[in-house]
C-alpha positions in Angstrom: -20.3 49.1 30.6 -22.8 50.1 28.0 -22.9 48.3 24.7 -21.4 50.0 21.7 -24.0 49.1 19.1 -26.1 52.1 19.5 -22.9 54.5 19.3 -21.6 52.6 16.3 -24.9 52.6 14.5 -25.4 56.3 14.9 -21.8 57.0 13.7 -22.2 54.9 10.6 -25.7 56.2 9.8 -24.4 59.9 9.8 -21.3 58.8 8.1 -23.3 57.3 5.3 -25.5 60.3 5.1 -22.6 62.6 5.0 -21.3 60.6 1.9 -24.6 61.0 0.1 -25.1 57.2 0.4 -28.5 55.5 1.2 -28.4 53.7 4.5 -30.1 50.4 4.9 -30.6 48.3 8.1 -30.6 44.4 8.0 -33.1 43.3 10.6 -33.8 40.1 12.4 -37.5 40.2 12.1 -37.9 37.1 14.4 -36.7 39.1 17.6 -39.3 40.1 20.2 -40.9 43.5 19.8 -39.8 44.0 16.3 -42.3 45.8 14.2 -42.0 45.6 10.5 -44.1 44.7 7.5 -44.1 40.9 7.6 -45.0 40.6 4.0 -41.4 41.8 3.1 -39.6 39.5 5.5 -37.5 37.0 3.8 -35.9 34.1 5.8 -36.5 35.9 9.0 -34.8 39.1 7.8 -35.9 42.4 6.3 -33.7 45.2 4.8 -35.0 48.6 5.6 -34.0 51.8 3.8 -33.8 54.4 6.4 -32.6 57.4 4.2 -34.3 60.7 5.5 -36.2 60.9 2.2 -37.8 57.5 2.6 -38.8 57.7 6.3 -40.6 60.2 8.5 -40.2 60.8 12.3 -36.9 58.8 12.4 -35.7 58.3 16.0 -32.7 56.5 17.0 -31.6 56.1 20.8 -29.8 53.5 22.9 -32.8 51.1 22.9 -34.1 51.1 19.4 -34.7 52.6 15.9 -38.2 53.8 15.0 -39.8 55.6 12.1 -42.8 55.8 9.9 -42.6 54.6 6.3 -44.8 53.6 3.4 -44.7 50.0 2.4 -46.6 49.3 -0.9 -48.3 52.7 -0.3 -49.5 51.8 3.1 -48.1 53.9 6.1 -46.6 51.8 8.9 -44.9 52.5 12.3 -41.6 50.6 12.4 -39.9 49.6 15.7 -36.6 47.8 15.7 -34.8 47.1 19.1 -31.1 47.5 19.1 -30.7 43.7 19.6 -32.6 42.9 16.2 -30.2 45.2 14.1 -27.9 42.9 12.3 -26.0 45.3 10.0 -26.1 48.9 8.4 -24.7 49.4 5.0 -25.0 51.7 1.8 -27.2 50.6 -0.9 -24.8 52.1 -3.6 -21.6 50.2 -2.7 -22.1 47.9 0.3 -20.0 49.9 2.7 -21.1 49.4 6.4 -20.7 47.0 9.2 -22.4 43.8 10.5 -23.1 43.6 14.2 -22.8 40.7 16.7 -19.0 40.8 17.4 -18.7 44.5 18.4 -17.6 45.5 21.9 -20.6 45.0 24.3 -22.5 42.7 21.9 -22.9 40.2 24.7 -25.3 42.7 26.2 -27.9 41.7 23.8 -27.5 38.0 24.6 -27.9 38.5 28.5 -31.6 38.9 28.1 -31.8 35.5 26.3 -29.6 33.9 28.9 -31.8 35.3 31.8 -34.9 33.9 30.1 -33.4 30.3 29.7 -32.3 30.5 33.4 -35.7 31.5 34.6 -37.5 28.8 32.5 -35.2 26.0 34.0 -35.0 25.3 37.7 -32.3 22.8 37.1 -29.6 24.9 35.4 -26.3 25.0 37.2 -24.3 28.1 37.7 -21.6 26.9 35.0 -24.4 26.4 32.5 -26.1 29.8 33.1 -22.8 31.5 32.5 -22.4 30.0 29.1 -23.4 32.0 26.1 -26.6 30.7 24.4 -26.4 29.6 20.8 -28.1 32.1 18.5 -30.9 30.6 16.5 -32.3 32.2 13.5 -31.2 33.9 10.2 -27.7 34.8 9.2 -26.6 37.8 7.2 -26.1 37.0 3.5 -24.1 39.5 1.5 -25.5 40.2 -2.0 -23.6 42.0 -4.5 
């Protein structure tokens, strides 16, 4: 079964725009293949304004979110794989959703598990079926 994160993200993005709110993504900047301005990363996370007025060439599919934006006046192509998206919320009121427990979230852990198994020849089947512990930043709610 396909993961639900891309579908939920697309729906919430549209919902926020339909309500004249400014969508922001919370991103784990330490995930592989994330391209964001590192000077704005704080404790492994970055918050990105993805309002259509703030970005160009916005594209969202089942694999990633990408767009071009200016950071301190400098244009940059941003690329965020779905696995790195931690939350989407409205700047104005905080309405939105965090990810990690949605249906199909284990899909994004599967690659990590495969890498662990490949790196260790002595992993038993029982150990390889266990979910790996996620390392890295945690989402902070700021009001």
